[in-house]
C-alpha positions in Angstrom: -183.3 122.0 37.5 -180.4 122.0 35.1 -176.8 123.6 35.8 -176.4 126.4 33.3 -172.8 128.0 34.1 -169.7 127.1 35.8 -167.5 129.7 37.3 -163.8 129.3 38.8 -162.3 132.8 40.0 -158.4 132.5 41.4 -158.2 134.8 44.6 -154.5 135.6 45.0 -153.7 137.3 48.0 -151.9 140.8 47.8 -152.2 142.0 51.2 -149.7 142.2 54.3 -148.6 138.8 55.2 -146.9 137.4 58.5 -142.7 137.1 57.9 -141.7 133.6 57.2 -139.2 133.6 60.1 -141.8 134.4 62.7 -142.5 130.6 62.9 -141.7 127.5 61.2 -142.9 124.1 61.1 -140.9 120.6 60.3 -141.8 119.6 56.5 -140.9 117.3 53.6 -138.7 120.3 52.1 -136.7 120.1 54.9 -134.8 116.9 53.8 -133.1 118.9 51.0 -130.0 120.8 51.1 -131.2 124.4 50.5 -133.6 125.0 53.4 -134.4 128.7 53.0 -138.2 129.2 53.7 -138.9 125.6 53.5 -142.8 126.3 54.5 -143.0 128.6 51.6 -143.8 125.6 49.3 -146.8 124.8 51.6 -148.3 128.3 52.1 -151.6 129.2 50.1 -151.0 132.6 48.5 -154.2 131.9 46.4 -157.6 130.1 46.5 -159.9 128.6 43.9 -163.7 129.4 44.3 -165.7 127.5 42.2 -169.4 128.7 41.4 -172.1 126.4 40.0 -175.2 128.1 38.9 -178.5 126.5 37.5 -181.4 127.7 35.5 -183.2 128.4 38.6 -180.9 131.2 39.6 -179.2 129.3 42.3 -175.6 129.2 43.2 -173.7 126.8 44.8 -170.1 127.7 46.2 -167.3 125.2 46.3 -163.4 125.9 46.5 -159.9 124.5 45.8 -156.7 125.4 47.9 -154.0 123.5 45.8 -152.3 125.0 43.1 -155.5 127.7 42.2 -154.2 128.7 38.9 -154.0 125.0 37.5 -157.3 124.3 39.5 -159.0 127.1 37.6 -157.8 125.8 34.2 -159.0 122.2 35.1 -162.5 123.3 36.0 -162.9 125.6 33.1 -161.3 123.1 30.3 -162.2 119.8 31.8 -165.0 119.6 34.4 -167.5 122.2 33.3 -168.2 120.7 30.0 -169.1 117.7 31.9 -171.7 119.1 34.3 -173.5 122.1 32.3 -177.0 120.8 31.4 -176.9 118.1 33.8 -179.1 117.5 37.0 -177.0 118.6 40.3 -179.1 116.2 42.4 -177.0 113.4 40.1 -174.1 114.2 42.0 -172.9 110.6 42.3 -173.3 110.1 38.5 -171.4 113.5 37.8 -168.9 112.5 40.2 -168.2 109.5 38.3 -168.2 111.2 35.2 -165.9 113.9 36.5 -163.4 111.3 37.8 -163.5 108.7 34.9 -162.9 111.4 32.4 -159.8 112.8 34.2 -158.6 109.3 35.3 -155.5 109.1 33.1 -154.1 112.4 34.8 -156.4 113.5 37.5 -156.7 110.6 40.3 -154.7 112.1 42.6 -153.6 115.5 43.4 -154.5 118.8 41.8 -157.1 116.7 39.3 -158.7 115.4 42.3 -158.8 118.7 44.0 -160.7 120.3 41.1 -163.1 117.7 40.9 -163.7 118.6 45.0 -164.5 122.4 44.3 -167.2 121.5 41.6 -168.6 118.6 44.0 -168.6 120.7 47.2 -170.5 123.5 44.7 -173.2 120.6 44.0 -173.7 119.9 47.8 -174.0 123.6 48.3 -176.5 123.6 45.6 -178.3 120.9 46.9 -178.7 122.3 50.2 -180.1 125.5 48.8 -182.6 123.8 46.3 -184.2 122.0 49.2 -183.6 124.6 52.2 -181.5 122.3 54.3 -177.9 122.8 55.3 -175.6 119.7 53.9 -175.4 118.0 57.0 -178.7 117.4 57.3 -178.6 115.8 54.0 -175.9 113.1 54.6 -177.1 111.9 57.6 -178.3 115.0 60.2 -177.1 115.6 63.4 -175.2 113.1 65.2 -173.8 115.3 67.9 -175.2 118.3 70.0 -172.1 120.4 69.2 -168.7 119.5 67.6 -165.7 119.4 69.7 -162.7 121.4 68.4 -158.9 121.4 69.0 -157.3 124.8 68.5 -154.7 123.9 66.0 -151.4 126.4 65.6 -148.5 126.4 68.1 -146.0 126.8 65.2 -142.4 126.4 66.5 -141.3 129.9 67.5 -139.7 130.7 71.1 -140.9 128.6 73.8 -142.1 131.1 75.9 -144.1 132.6 73.2 -145.6 129.3 72.3 -146.6 128.9 76.0 -148.5 132.1 76.1 -150.4 131.3 73.0 -151.3 127.8 74.5 -152.3 129.5 77.3 -154.6 132.1 75.6 -156.7 128.9 73.8 -156.6 127.3 77.4 -158.2 130.5 78.3 -160.8 130.3 75.5 -162.1 127.0 77.0 -160.3 124.2 74.7 -159.5 121.3 76.1 -157.3 119.9 72.8 -154.3 121.6 71.0 -152.0 120.4 68.1 -148.7 122.1 68.0 -145.8 122.0 64.9 -142.5 120.8 65.6 -139.7 122.7 64.3 -136.9 120.2 63.8 -136.1 117.0 61.4 -133.3 114.5 60.4 -130.9 117.1 59.3 -131.0 118.6 62.4 -129.7 116.0 64.2 -129.7 115.2 68.1 -129.7 118.7 68.7 -132.8 119.0 66.8 -134.3 116.0 68.5 -134.0 117.7 71.9 -135.0 121.0 70.9 -138.3 118.9 69.7 -139.0 117.3 73.2 -138.3 120.7 74.6 -141.3 122.2 72.8 -143.4 119.4 73.8 -142.3 119.6 77.2 -143.1 123.2 77.4 -146.8 122.9 76.3 -147.5 119.9 78.3 -146.2 122.3 80.8 -149.2 125.0 80.0 -151.8 122.6 79.3 -151.7 119.8 81.7 -152.0 116.1 81.2 -156.0 116.4 81.5 -156.4 118.0 78.1 -155.2 116.6 74.4 -152.2 117.5 72.8 -151.4 116.5 69.2 -147.9 116.6 67.4 -147.7 117.5 63.8 -144.5 116.7 61.5 -146.0 117.8 58.2 -144.1 115.3 56.3 -140.6 116.2 57.3 -139.4 113.4 59.2 -138.0 109.8 57.7 -139.1 106.5 58.8 -135.1 105.9 60.5 -135.8 109.4 62.5 -139.3 108.8 63.2 -138.4 105.2 64.7 -135.5 107.2 67.2 -137.6 109.6 68.5 -141.1 108.0 69.2 -140.1 106.2 72.4 -138.6 109.5 73.8 -142.2 111.1 72.8 -144.5 108.5 74.5 -144.0 109.5 78.2 -145.9 113.1 76.7 -149.0 110.9 76.0 -150.1 112.8 72.7 -153.4 112.1 71.1 -151.8 111.2 67.9 -148.5 111.8 65.8 -149.4 113.5 62.8 -148.0 113.2 58.9 -144.3 111.7 60.0 -143.4 110.6 56.9 -144.2 111.8 53.1 -147.6 110.3 52.0 -146.2 108.2 49.8 -144.4 105.8 52.2 -147.6 103.8 53.5 -145.7 101.4 54.7 -143.7 103.6 56.6 -146.6 104.4 58.3 -147.7 101.1 58.7 -144.7 100.4 60.6 -144.8 103.4 62.9 -148.3 102.5 63.6 -147.5 98.9 64.7 -144.2 100.2 66.6 -145.7 102.5 69.1 -148.5 103.5 71.7 -148.8 106.7 69.9 -151.4 106.7 67.4 -150.3 107.7 64.0 -152.6 110.0 61.8 -152.4 111.0 58.3 -154.6 110.9 54.9 -154.2 115.3 54.4 -152.2 114.0 51.4 -154.5 111.1 50.2 -157.2 110.9 47.5 -160.4 109.3 46.8 -162.0 106.3 48.7 -159.5 103.6 47.2 -156.9 105.6 48.6 -158.2 105.6 52.1 -159.1 101.8 51.9 -155.3 101.2 51.0 -154.2 102.7 54.3 -156.9 101.2 56.5 -156.3 97.8 55.0 -152.5 98.1 55.8 -153.5 99.4 59.4 -151.2 102.5 58.2 -153.0 105.1 60.1 -155.2 105.2 63.5 -156.7 108.5 62.8 -157.8 109.8 59.0 -157.4 113.0 58.2 -158.8 113.7 54.5 -159.7 117.3 53.6 -162.9 117.4 52.1 -161.6 119.8 49.2 -159.1 117.8 48.0 -160.0 114.4 48.8 -162.6 114.3 46.1 -165.1 116.2 47.6 -168.1 116.0 49.7 -169.2 113.0 47.6 -166.1 111.1 48.1 -165.5 112.2 51.7 -169.1 110.8 53.0 -168.2 107.3 51.6 -164.6 107.6 53.2 -166.6 108.3 56.5 -168.6 105.0 56.2 -165.5 103.2 55.4 -163.7 104.3 58.5 -166.7 103.8 60.7 -166.4 99.8 59.3 -162.8 99.8 60.3 -163.3 101.8 63.7 -161.0 104.2 62.8 -161.9 107.9 63.7 -162.2 110.6 60.8 -161.0 114.2 62.0 -160.7 116.2 59.0 -158.2 118.4 58.0 -158.3 122.3 58.3 -161.7 122.7 60.1 -163.6 124.8 57.4 -167.6 124.8 56.7 -167.0 121.7 54.0 -165.4 119.7 56.8 -167.7 120.3 59.8 -170.9 119.7 57.8 -169.3 116.0 57.6 -168.4 116.0 60.7 -171.5 116.6 62.4 -173.4 114.2 60.2 -171.1 110.9 61.3 -170.4 109.3 64.4 -167.1 108.3 62.8 -166.2 111.7 63.4 -165.3 112.7 67.1 -164.0 116.0 66.4 -162.9 119.0 64.5 -159.7 121.0 63.8 -159.9 124.2 64.3 -157.0 127.1 62.8 -157.3 130.3 65.2 -157.1 133.0 62.7 -154.5 135.9 63.7 -152.4 136.2 60.5 -152.3 135.5 57.0 -150.9 132.7 54.8 -149.2 130.6 57.8 -151.6 127.8 55.9 -155.1 127.7 56.1 -156.0 131.3 57.2 -156.4 132.6 53.6 -159.9 130.4 53.5 -161.4 133.1 56.3 -160.4 136.0 54.4 -162.6 134.9 51.4 -165.5 133.4 52.9 -167.6 134.3 55.7 -170.3 131.9 57.6 -167.5 129.8 59.3 -168.9 129.3 63.0 -166.7 130.3 66.1 -165.9 128.1 68.6 -167.4 128.5 72.1 -165.6 127.2 75.2 -164.0 124.5 72.5 -167.2 123.3 70.7 -168.5 124.4 67.3 -172.5 124.3 65.9 -174.1 124.1 62.7 -177.3 125.7 62.2 -180.2 123.6 61.4 -182.0 126.7 59.4 -179.3 127.9 56.8 -179.4 126.0 53.8 -176.0 125.0 51.9 -172.6 125.2 53.4 -173.9 128.4 55.0 -170.9 130.2 53.2 -170.4 133.3 50.9 -168.0 135.5 49.5 -166.5 138.0 52.6 -166.9 141.3 50.6 -164.6 143.1 53.4 -161.2 142.0 52.3 -161.8 141.9 48.3 -159.5 144.7 47.7 -156.8 142.6 49.3 -157.1 140.1 46.8 -155.9 140.1 43.0 -159.3 138.2 41.2 -158.6 136.5 37.9 -161.8 135.4 36.1 
């Protein structure tokens, strides 16, 4: 079996979206003087779908969430020629070929995300060729079902946040993640608002359930050191991305400073990047995203590394490429799950492009042993809501 074709298409959303002012989240743009819709930089208005086809007619699906038009150009111009004519089961060789040939410019960021898209498609292809789900190729079932947490709760009116949290509780979730709305530029008043929001959610979910807190790189080291002692009484399971991803020493200092586990890795790449985080004890929870980190080939190695360091892996964003890795390793105790009730807040666009992701039941997800590959296909119901760039 040989790869005969690699196609990258950009799906750009042109349908209705939620107004930016409807919810907000602290983020890395907040420390600039022009706030505006600061989350606009981080919303996904498009997605790259990567298709790898073989001479047997099988097609593997991969995806890239970051900078989709640029990702498409990288796949088309640089990566496709490296894998066409090759055996998809030589995935390690193909990964190294893509990684090393683009090393001068592609080792982090969009270059690595583009490699991820091709690599995910290769694993989907291998699953389809063998008639097995991807998690069976990675190590098989390590848990009966995957516990998952409801990940939404953007900062809005506190009463509305409480109603949203209550709805997840009624659906059977026992773990929840909320977003902070304020950071250093908001001063003491912002600190108080952040504390109020955590208190409001704890009033609803209680202390018998897990609550995770998300900063999305919106704080700095000084601010985080001020607020962390005030957050400890709320017993969060972790505090996510308090500072920008490049401030590894800042992560390490915070992780030693507080009883609250510090998490991160959503914006880190490759096995080498995570070894640096772990060696410095910078995070107590690893949160890579398979469609950024280097694909399934890289993520599988990171899982093994984290197992050796006894650091749990809870991938960012849910989605099928992450679920298969979570199912196949003891390093991953649970998954993130994004309840979908609007478009372009963050990761919801994925669910308008693909179908096949499992739906949680009472806070658990399951994968089907009998569905080969990733189990995803293009969802034709929403195609008219996209501009598709071939």
